[in-house]
C-alpha positions as CSV (number, residue, x, y, z in Angstrom):
1,X,0.0,0.0,0.0
2,X,2.9,2.4,0.7
3,X,4.2,1.8,-2.7
4,X,0.9,2.8,-4.3
5,X,0.8,6.0,-2.2
6,X,4.4,6.8,-3.1
7,X,3.8,6.2,-6.8
8,X,0.6,8.3,-6.7
9,X,2.5,11.2,-5.0
10,X,5.3,11.0,-7.5
11,X,2.8,11.0,-10.4
12,X,1.1,14.1,-8.9
13,X,4.4,15.9,-8.6
14,X,5.2,15.0,-12.2
15,X,1.8,16.4,-13.3
16,X,2.4,19.6,-11.4
17,X,5.9,19.9,-12.8
18,X,4.5,19.5,-16.4
19,X,1.8,22.1,-15.7
20,X,4.4,24.5,-14.4
21,X,6.6,24.2,-17.4
22,X,6.2,27.0,-19.9
23,X,5.9,26.5,-23.6
24,X,9.1,28.4,-24.0
25,X,10.9,26.0,-21.8
26,X,9.4,23.1,-23.6
27,X,10.5,24.5,-26.9
28,X,14.1,24.9,-25.7
29,X,14.0,21.2,-24.7
30,X,12.5,20.2,-28.0
31,X,15.3,22.1,-29.7
32,X,17.7,19.9,-27.7
33,X,15.9,16.8,-29.1
34,X,13.8,16.0,-26.0
35,X,11.0,13.9,-27.2
36,X,9.1,14.0,-23.9
37,X,9.0,17.8,-24.1
38,X,7.5,17.4,-27.6
39,X,4.9,15.0,-26.3
40,X,3.9,17.5,-23.6
41,X,3.7,20.4,-26.1
42,X,1.6,18.3,-28.5
43,X,-0.8,17.1,-25.7
44,X,-1.1,20.7,-24.5
45,X,-2.0,22.3,-27.9
46,X,-3.2,19.6,-30.4
47,X,-6.9,20.1,-29.8
48,X,-6.7,23.9,-30.1
49,X,-4.6,23.7,-33.3
50,X,-6.9,21.0,-34.7
51,X,-10.0,23.2,-34.1
52,X,-8.4,26.3,-35.6
53,X,-7.3,24.4,-38.7
54,X,-10.7,22.6,-39.0
55,X,-12.5,26.0,-39.1
56,X,-10.4,27.0,-42.1
57,X,-10.4,23.8,-44.1
58,X,-13.7,22.3,-43.0
59,X,-12.5,18.7,-43.5
60,X,-11.5,16.5,-40.6
61,X,-9.0,14.4,-42.5
62,X,-7.2,17.4,-43.9
63,X,-7.2,19.1,-40.5
64,X,-5.6,16.0,-38.9
65,X,-3.0,15.9,-41.6
66,X,-2.2,19.6,-41.2
67,X,-2.0,19.2,-37.4
68,X,0.6,16.5,-37.9
69,X,2.5,18.8,-40.3
70,X,2.4,21.7,-37.8
71,X,3.9,19.7,-35.0
72,X,6.4,18.1,-37.3
73,X,7.5,21.6,-38.3
74,X,7.7,22.6,-34.6
75,X,10.0,19.6,-34.0
76,X,12.2,20.5,-36.9
77,X,12.4,24.3,-36.2
78,X,12.2,24.6,-32.4
79,X,15.8,25.9,-32.4
80,X,14.7,28.9,-34.4
81,X,12.0,30.0,-31.9
82,X,12.6,33.7,-30.9
83,X,10.1,33.9,-28.0
84,X,7.8,36.4,-29.7
């Protein structure tokens, strides 16, 4: 039982740490090749990006493809981010 409580507490701290991490910090980590940071950034913004694109293209399949392209571009160009 103590192990479950300890794991739960560690998971909660991890969740809080992720929530406290800014997008700028995540992008710096992505630029360094950190896949976990990219996963967090994707999870944080994918729905919003999808809805934005869907409003423009009005096709779910195309919107999904474009979301993938957007985040692939983020992965490739994270080092060029200027913080504006």
